[in-house]
N, C-alpha and C positions, 0 to 999 in steps of 0.2 A: 662198757661200750654202748649198751642200749640206752643208758641215761644220757650219754653225750649225743646220741642220735636224736633222742627226744628233745633235748635242749636246742639242738640245731633246727629241728623241725619247728619248734615253737618260735625261734627267732625268725626263721624263714616265713612262717605264717604271719608274724608281726610285720615283717618287711613287705610281704605281698599285700597285706592289708593297707599299709602306708602308701604303697605304690598305687593301689586301686583308688585310694582316696585322693592322692595327688592327681592321678589321671582324670578322675571325675571332676576335680576342681579345675584342672586345665581345660577340660571340655566345656565346663560352665563359663570359664573366662573367655574361651574362644567364642562360645555362643553369644556372650555378652558383648563381644566386639562385632561379630559377624551379623547378628540379628539387626542391630541398629543400622549397619551399613546397607544391609538388604532393604530395610525399610526406607532409608534415604534414597536408595536407587529406585525403589518402586515409586516413591513420591515424585522423584524427578521425572520418571517416565509418565506418570499420571499427569503431572503439571504440564509436560510438553504436549501431551495429547489433549488436554482439557480445552485449550483455546480453539484448535481446529474443530473439535467436536461441538463446542458451544457455537462457533460460527455456523457450522452446518445446521445445528438445531434452530438457531435464530433465523436463518435464511430459508429453511424449508417451508415456512409459512407463505413464502412468496412464489413457490414453485409454479403454481397455476394461476398466478395473479398477473394481469397485464402490466406493462410498463407504466401506463397512464394512471394506474390505480395505486401505485406505490408512493408513499410519502404524503406530503401536504398537497392541498389543491394548488392550482396554478396561481391563485391570488397571493401565495407566499412569495412570489417573484415580482420584481420591478419590471417595467416595460423594457424590451430589448433596446440597446443603444449601439451605435457604431462609431468608429473613428477611422479616419483615413490611414491606410496602411502603407508601410514601406518595408524594405528588407527582402523582397522576392529575389531569390537566387544570390543573395548577399551572404556568402559563406565566410565564417571566421575560423581560424585554426582551432582544432579541438583543444580544449583546456583554457581557451581565452574566455574571460568573463565579459559578458555583454550586459550593459545596463539597459533595462527595459523601463519604459515610462508609465506602464500601466500595471495594476495589480489585479489579477495576474496578466501576463502577456497574451496577446492574440495575434501578434505578427512581429516581425523584426529580423535583424541579422541572426544567424544561427550557425551551429556546427554542421558539418557534412562529412561523415566518416562511416563507412560500412560497419555494421554491427554496433555502432554507438549512436549515431544520429542520421536518420530518425530512429527512435526507439522501436524495437520489435513490436508487432501488433498484438501478439498472443496474450500478453499479460494486460488485464483491464483494470484491476484494482490495486492501488499501492497504499500500503499501510504507512503510518507515521514513521519517518526516518528512512524509508526505502525508496523515496522518489528519485527518478533520474534527474539529471541537471536540466535547468530551464532551456539552456541553449540547444539541447538535443530535442526537447519536447516541442519547441517552436518549429523545428523542422517537420514534426508530425502535423502541426497545424497547417503548414504550407501544403501538406499532402491531403488535407481534407478532414482531419480528425476533429471530432468534438471532444473537448476536454472539460471535465467537471472538477472543480477545485473545492476542497473543504478546509476550514480553519481549525484552530485549537478547540474552539467551543464544540464543534461537531465531533472532533476526535475524542472528547471526553464524554460523549453521549452514545452509549452502546446501541440504543434503539436506532439512532440515525445512521450509525456505522453499518448496522445490519441492513438498513434500507439501501445504502449506497452499494454495499456488496451485492445485494440482490439485483439492483439495477445493472451493475457491471456484468452480472451473470446472464443478462438478456442479450449480450453482444459477444457470443462465444466464437472461438476460432481465430485463425490468422489468414484466411483467404477471401472471405466475403467482405468486399470493400464497403458495403453498407454498415459494417460493424467496426469502422474506424472510430474507436472510442476509448477513452481512459478516464479513470477517477484518480485524483491526485491530491496530496496534502499541500496546503499553502502555508509556508513558514513565515512568521513575522518576528520570532524571538529565538535567538540562538540557544537560550537556556532550555528550550523544549526539545532540542535535538540530541540524538545519541552522540557520544563522544567521537565515534568513528565516521561521522558524516563528512563528505568530501569538502575541501576548502572552497571550491568554486560554488558549491551549493550554499554554504554559509554566507557567501558574498551577497546572496539575495535575501537575507533576513534582516534587512535594514529598517524594519518597522512599517513597510508598506502594507496597509490593511485594506480590507474590503470596506465599502461604505458602512456607516454606523448602522448597527442592527442586522447586517447581512453576514451570513456565515458560509454561503455557497456561491460560487461563481461559475458560469458556463461561458466558454469561449470558442470561437471559430474564426478562421481566416477566410474571408469571402473574396472571391474573384470579382464580385459585382454581378454575379449571375452565371449559371452553368454555361461553359463554352466561351466565356468572356476572356479576351486576350489583351485588352487594353489595361495595362498595369495601373493606370491612374484611377481606375474604377474600384480597385481593391480596398477593402475596409476590414478592420478588426471588429468582430461582433461580440458583445458582452451582455450577459443577463445575470443580475445579482438577486439572491433569494435569502430569506430569513431561515429557511430550512429546505431540504431537498424536496423537489416536486417532480415526480415522474410525468405528470401531465404537462407541466411547463417544458420539461426536457423533450418530450415527444414532439410538441409543437415546434420547439426551437430547431430540432433536427429535420423536421419536415420542411421548415422554411429555409434552412441552410444545410442541405445535404452535402455529402462528401464531394459530389460533382461540382458544387459551387466552391471551388478552391483553386489556387494557382496551379497546382500539380495533382489533379484528381486521380490520375492513372498510376501514380507511384504508391507503393505500400508504405 
């Protein structure tokens, strides 16, 4: 009887050892699956955090720098030009595509719908692919906004994008009308856009480009002077630049403030 018990104990010991080894192997297999998953999750989190942190780091150098000192000198920009404007109070149904004759627009028919057009004031910088529709942004112009537009060349230049973001940060909040300002991408090629971009936006990527060698455009809808009510005096104002110039932008906005617009008192 004792020999049988010893044999049983021996077998039990062997079985326990096998189970321990199996359990250990299972844990190793589990870790071999879990660890890579955890690493992937960490990498995803790090990647998601990287861009905002990098943007913050790139822009912090401009925290105590005046608007006029950011970017290139004013000589990077052509002289300001104007063109007779139309479209004041000419509202098209939301979703309707409006064909604008300038790249980018500074006036014209536009949408008029609360929460859509004009676009809310708070957001000042728009990254590639997230721009609101032109028909909404033209309504912002009617209200006195200055809009800075950048093309694919600038979008591919991290240094200039950091300068644009820094400039946009100089116009904070959504209540100070002097800060009616937006930085926006200008699309000329559908192939550069995310697949989920709205159809009405892709309608404006028909190859209209800035003048040769120019990658920045500044636009404003002028009433022809602050307080001017004669709509025949209205003009679209344009300035094209080879690169962003805070100095040129500052002078532009001093010459054409929000008060010089068809509807300056509207947000």
